[in-house]
C-alpha positions as CSV (number, residue, x, y, z in Angstrom):
1,M,-15.5,27.8,5.9
2,R,-18.2,25.5,7.3
3,K,-15.5,23.0,8.4
4,R,-13.4,25.8,10.0
5,E,-16.4,27.0,12.0
6,F,-17.4,23.5,13.0
7,V,-14.0,22.8,14.4
8,S,-13.4,26.2,16.0
9,E,-16.7,26.2,17.8
10,R,-16.1,22.7,19.3
11,L,-12.4,22.3,19.7
12,E,-12.3,23.7,23.3
13,R,-14.9,21.0,24.3
14,W,-12.9,18.3,22.6
15,N,-9.7,19.3,24.3
16,R,-11.4,19.4,27.7
17,L,-12.8,15.9,27.0
18,D,-9.3,14.7,25.9
19,R,-7.8,16.0,29.2
20,L,-10.6,14.3,31.3
21,I,-10.0,11.0,29.5
22,A,-6.3,11.3,30.1
23,Q,-6.9,11.8,33.8
24,L,-9.2,8.7,33.9
25,E,-6.7,6.7,31.9
26,S,-3.8,7.5,34.3
27,R,-5.6,5.8,37.2
28,R,-3.9,8.2,39.6
29,L,-7.3,9.0,41.2
30,K,-8.4,6.4,43.7
31,T,-11.8,7.9,43.7
32,V,-13.2,9.9,40.8
33,P,-15.1,13.0,41.9
34,T,-18.8,13.0,40.9
35,H,-18.6,16.3,39.1
36,M,-15.7,15.0,36.9
37,L,-17.7,11.9,35.9
38,D,-20.8,14.1,35.2
39,E,-18.7,16.4,33.0
40,F,-17.0,13.5,31.3
41,V,-20.4,11.8,30.4
42,Q,-21.9,15.1,29.1
43,L,-18.9,15.9,27.0
44,Y,-18.6,12.3,25.7
45,R,-22.2,12.4,24.5
46,I,-21.7,15.7,22.8
47,A,-18.5,14.3,21.1
48,C,-20.5,11.3,19.8
49,S,-23.0,13.7,18.3
50,D,-20.2,15.8,16.8
51,L,-18.7,12.6,15.3
52,A,-22.0,11.6,13.8
53,R,-22.5,15.1,12.2
54,A,-18.9,15.1,11.0
55,R,-19.5,11.9,9.2
56,S,-22.9,12.8,7.7
57,E,-21.6,16.2,6.5
58,E,-18.2,14.8,5.3
59,M,-16.0,17.1,7.3
60,G,-12.9,15.2,6.3
61,D,-10.8,12.3,7.4
62,D,-8.7,14.4,9.8
63,V,-11.7,15.7,11.8
64,E,-13.4,12.3,11.7
65,G,-10.2,10.5,12.7
66,Y,-9.6,12.9,15.6
67,L,-13.1,12.6,16.9
68,N,-13.2,8.8,16.5
69,M,-10.0,8.5,18.5
70,I,-11.5,10.6,21.4
71,V,-14.8,8.7,21.3
72,A,-13.1,5.3,21.2
73,R,-10.9,6.2,24.2
74,G,-13.9,7.6,26.1
75,H,-15.9,4.4,25.3
76,K,-13.3,2.3,27.1
77,Q,-13.9,4.2,30.3
78,F,-17.3,2.6,30.6
79,H,-15.7,-0.8,31.0
80,P,-13.5,-2.2,33.8
81,P,-9.7,-1.6,33.2
82,R,-7.9,-4.5,31.7
83,P,-4.4,-5.5,32.8
84,P,-1.7,-4.3,30.3
85,S,-0.7,-6.9,27.7
86,S,1.6,-7.3,24.8
87,R,-1.2,-6.6,22.4
88,V,-0.6,-2.8,22.5
89,F,3.1,-3.4,21.7
90,R,2.2,-5.8,18.8
91,R,-0.5,-3.5,17.5
92,F,2.0,-0.6,17.4
93,F,4.5,-2.4,15.2
94,N,2.0,-4.6,13.3
95,Q,-0.3,-1.8,12.3
96,R,0.0,1.7,13.6
97,F,3.7,2.4,12.8
98,P,3.8,1.1,9.2
99,Q,0.4,2.7,8.5
100,A,1.5,6.0,9.9
101,V,4.6,5.9,7.7
102,R,2.6,5.1,4.6
103,D,0.3,8.0,5.4
104,I,3.2,10.4,5.1
105,R,4.8,8.6,2.2
106,Y,5.3,11.7,0.1
107,Y,7.2,13.4,2.9
108,V,9.2,10.2,3.3
109,L,10.1,10.4,-0.4
110,A,11.1,14.1,-0.1
111,A,13.2,13.4,3.0
112,A,14.9,10.4,1.2
113,L,15.8,12.7,-1.7
114,C,17.1,15.3,0.7
115,F,19.3,12.7,2.4
116,F,20.4,10.2,-0.2
117,L,21.1,12.6,-3.1
118,P,23.7,14.6,-1.1
119,I,25.3,11.2,-0.1
120,C,25.6,10.3,-3.8
121,F,26.8,13.7,-4.9
122,A,29.4,14.0,-2.1
123,A,30.6,10.4,-2.7
124,V,31.2,11.1,-6.4
125,A,32.9,14.4,-5.7
126,V,35.3,13.0,-3.1
127,T,36.0,9.9,-5.2
128,L,37.1,12.2,-8.0
129,Q,39.0,14.5,-5.6
130,P,39.7,12.8,-2.2
131,S,41.3,16.0,-0.8
132,L,37.8,17.6,-1.0
133,A,36.8,15.5,2.1
134,Y,39.1,17.7,4.3
135,R,36.9,20.7,3.4
136,I,33.8,18.9,4.5
137,A,34.7,16.8,7.5
138,P,37.2,17.5,10.3
139,P,40.7,16.2,9.2
140,E,41.3,14.5,12.6
141,Q,38.0,12.6,12.2
142,L,38.9,11.4,8.7
143,D,42.3,10.3,9.8
144,M,41.0,8.5,12.9
145,L,38.3,6.6,10.8
146,T,40.7,5.7,8.0
147,E,43.1,4.3,10.6
148,A,40.3,2.3,12.2
149,Y,39.1,0.8,8.9
150,A,42.6,0.0,7.9
151,K,42.9,-2.4,10.8
152,G,39.8,-4.3,9.6
153,H,37.5,-6.3,11.8
154,H,39.2,-9.7,11.8
155,G,39.6,-9.9,15.6
156,G,36.4,-8.1,16.4
157,R,36.2,-5.9,19.6
158,G,36.0,-6.8,23.2
159,E,32.6,-7.3,24.8
160,G,33.1,-4.3,27.0
161,M,34.0,-2.1,24.1
162,D,31.0,-3.3,22.1
163,T,28.7,-2.3,24.9
164,L,30.4,1.1,25.3
165,M,30.2,1.8,21.6
166,M,26.5,0.8,21.5
167,G,25.8,3.5,24.0
168,Y,27.7,6.0,21.9
169,Y,25.8,5.0,18.8
170,I,22.4,5.3,20.5
171,N,23.3,8.8,21.7
172,N,24.8,10.0,18.4
173,N,22.0,8.5,16.1
174,I,19.1,9.7,18.3
175,G,20.7,13.2,18.4
176,I,20.8,13.3,14.6
177,A,17.3,12.0,14.2
178,F,16.0,14.4,16.8
179,R,17.5,17.4,15.1
180,C,16.0,16.2,11.7
181,F,12.6,16.1,13.4
182,A,12.5,18.9,15.9
183,T,13.9,21.6,13.6
184,G,10.9,21.0,11.4
185,I,9.3,23.6,13.6
186,F,11.1,26.2,11.5
187,F,8.6,25.6,8.7
188,G,10.5,22.4,7.6
189,L,13.7,24.3,6.7
190,G,15.6,23.0,9.7
191,S,14.7,19.4,8.7
192,I,15.9,19.9,5.2
193,Y,19.1,21.5,6.4
194,F,20.0,18.6,8.7
195,L,19.1,16.0,6.1
196,L,21.3,17.7,3.5
197,I,24.3,18.3,5.8
198,N,24.3,14.8,7.3
199,G,24.0,13.3,3.8
200,V,26.9,15.3,2.5
201,L,29.0,14.5,5.6
202,G,28.2,10.8,5.4
203,G,28.9,10.5,1.6
204,A,32.2,12.4,1.9
205,I,33.5,10.3,4.8
206,G,32.5,7.0,3.2
207,A,34.0,7.9,-0.2
208,F,37.2,9.1,1.5
209,I,37.6,5.8,3.3
210,C,36.9,3.8,0.2
211,S,39.3,5.9,-1.9
212,A,42.0,5.1,0.7
213,G,41.6,1.4,-0.2
214,Y,39.4,0.1,2.6
215,T,36.1,-0.3,0.7
216,Q,35.4,-3.8,1.8
217,S,36.1,-3.0,5.5
218,F,33.9,0.1,5.4
219,L,30.9,-1.3,3.5
220,S,30.9,-4.6,5.4
221,F,30.6,-2.6,8.6
222,V,27.8,-0.2,7.6
223,V,25.7,-2.6,5.5
224,G,24.3,-4.4,8.6
225,H,22.9,-1.5,10.6
226,G,22.4,0.9,7.7
227,A,18.9,-0.4,6.9
228,F,17.6,0.6,10.3
229,E,19.7,3.6,11.0
230,L,19.4,5.4,7.6
231,T,15.7,4.6,7.3
232,A,15.1,6.0,10.8
233,I,16.9,9.2,10.0
234,V,14.8,9.6,6.9
235,L,11.6,9.0,8.8
236,S,12.6,11.5,11.4
237,G,13.2,14.1,8.7
238,A,9.9,13.2,7.0
239,T,8.1,13.9,10.2
240,G,9.9,17.2,10.5
241,L,8.8,18.1,7.0
242,R,5.2,17.1,7.9
243,L,5.4,19.3,10.9
244,G,6.7,22.2,8.9
245,F,4.1,21.8,6.2
246,L,1.3,21.9,8.8
247,L,2.7,25.3,10.0
248,V,2.9,26.6,6.5
249,N,-0.5,25.2,5.4
250,P,-2.7,24.4,8.4
251,G,-5.7,24.0,6.2
252,P,-9.0,25.2,7.7
253,Y,-7.5,25.3,11.2
254,R,-5.3,27.5,13.2
255,R,-1.7,26.3,13.3
256,L,-1.9,25.1,16.9
257,D,-5.2,23.2,16.2
258,A,-3.7,21.6,13.1
259,L,-0.7,20.3,15.2
260,K,-3.1,18.9,17.8
261,I,-5.2,17.1,15.3
262,H,-2.2,15.5,13.5
263,A,0.1,15.0,16.5
264,S,-0.8,11.4,17.1
265,P,0.5,9.9,13.8
266,M,3.6,12.0,13.9
267,I,4.4,10.8,17.4
268,T,3.9,7.3,16.2
269,V,6.5,7.7,13.5
270,V,9.0,9.3,15.8
271,L,8.6,6.5,18.4
272,G,8.9,3.9,15.7
273,A,12.1,5.6,14.4
274,A,13.5,5.7,17.9
275,A,13.0,1.9,18.2
276,M,14.7,1.4,14.8
277,L,17.7,3.4,16.0
278,F,18.0,1.2,19.1
279,I,18.0,-1.9,16.9
280,A,20.6,-0.2,14.6
281,A,22.8,0.5,17.7
282,L,22.6,-3.1,18.8
283,I,23.7,-4.3,15.3
284,E,26.4,-1.6,15.0
285,G,27.7,-2.3,18.5
286,F,27.9,-6.1,18.3
287,W,27.5,-7.4,14.8
288,S,29.0,-4.8,12.4
289,P,32.5,-4.8,14.1
290,S,32.6,-8.6,14.5
291,G,35.1,-10.8,12.8
292,A,32.5,-12.5,10.5
293,E,33.3,-12.9,6.8
294,P,32.5,-9.8,4.8
295,L,30.4,-11.9,2.4
296,I,28.2,-13.1,5.3
297,K,27.8,-9.4,6.4
298,F,26.8,-8.4,2.9
299,I,24.2,-11.1,2.7
300,I,22.7,-10.4,6.1
301,G,22.8,-6.6,5.4
302,G,21.0,-7.0,2.1
303,A,18.4,-9.2,3.7
304,L,17.8,-6.6,6.4
305,W,17.3,-3.9,3.7
306,V,14.7,-6.1,2.0
307,L,13.1,-6.8,5.4
308,V,12.8,-3.1,6.2
309,I,11.4,-2.2,2.8
310,A,8.9,-5.1,2.9
311,Y,7.8,-4.1,6.4
312,F,6.8,-0.6,5.5
313,C,5.2,-1.7,2.2
314,L,3.2,-4.7,3.3
315,V,2.7,-4.9,7.1
316,G,-0.5,-3.5,8.5
317,R,-2.4,-3.5,5.2
318,Q,-5.3,-5.5,6.7
319,P,-6.8,-4.4,10.1
320,T,-6.8,-7.1,12.8
321,A,-9.9,-8.4,14.4
322,G,-9.3,-6.3,17.5
323,D,-8.9,-3.2,15.5
324,Q,-12.1,-3.8,13.5
325,T,-14.0,-4.3,16.8
326,G,-12.6,-1.1,18.1
327,H,-13.5,0.8,15.0
328,R,-17.1,-0.6,15.1
329,E,-17.3,0.5,18.8
330,G,-16.1,4.0,17.8
331,R,-18.8,4.2,15.0
332,R,-21.5,3.0,17.4
333,G,-20.3,5.7,19.9
């Protein structure tokens, strides 16, 4: 109760400070009105005091993290603006993204089960009874894909067709990932549904093509981009599950307040997943259909899976010097 009252009494001030900082960060104002600066300074000092109290009374990592983020952003407004650099980009992929994924690791595990178990079950069922695939996927889609994999990839595709297909893959994959994430607003049930349905569909189609005798052609095509594409879909579903859980169990906050406090790491995962889907589309558009030997594709595909797993398990474990400095500044604030 003490934590709930602490947050509810101050959240409006924090939100106002957040909006003021966003206006100052945008640099759209050539001159900043005096009253805005006065309000910013006053609210910033109060937020620093709130942060100190939240730490001393152990209000929790979520409250401390949210206040530390606001105070750190506010602290930067007292210094001249720096020109944009690649450090923000590097920090996102070297630290923020993998850390945010590890922070929701249990949701990632749940999403992986909701996605990969249906793939396995559907694949086994269709392997035992190939005609079952026609009850799961559109018959014309199955026939078209089977014909395409029957031709193989010996000659590759034309450069123009590769570019066209890359655009299609980006649109299709981002659409799937967005549904897995956005439908989490229905208390996580929408995310579970789309993970299950896409898992069943993917497993059925893959098993049908393999049962037709084109296993090498199919697997050598999907193994290259699968590490990025499938992982990104799972991460999108995991973020949707996290979103749904916050609505079911917002803790000591109102639901909207809980979403505001936890929005930043969820957005980080979604943006990182979008980047992975773009990489997957590049691979699927230009490398997967190439005429390279299947063995080479399997080796590279396996290496990419190891790379992706190692990235999320190992990268960002140790904060960089810049991040440690920023954290110390936040604590001094």
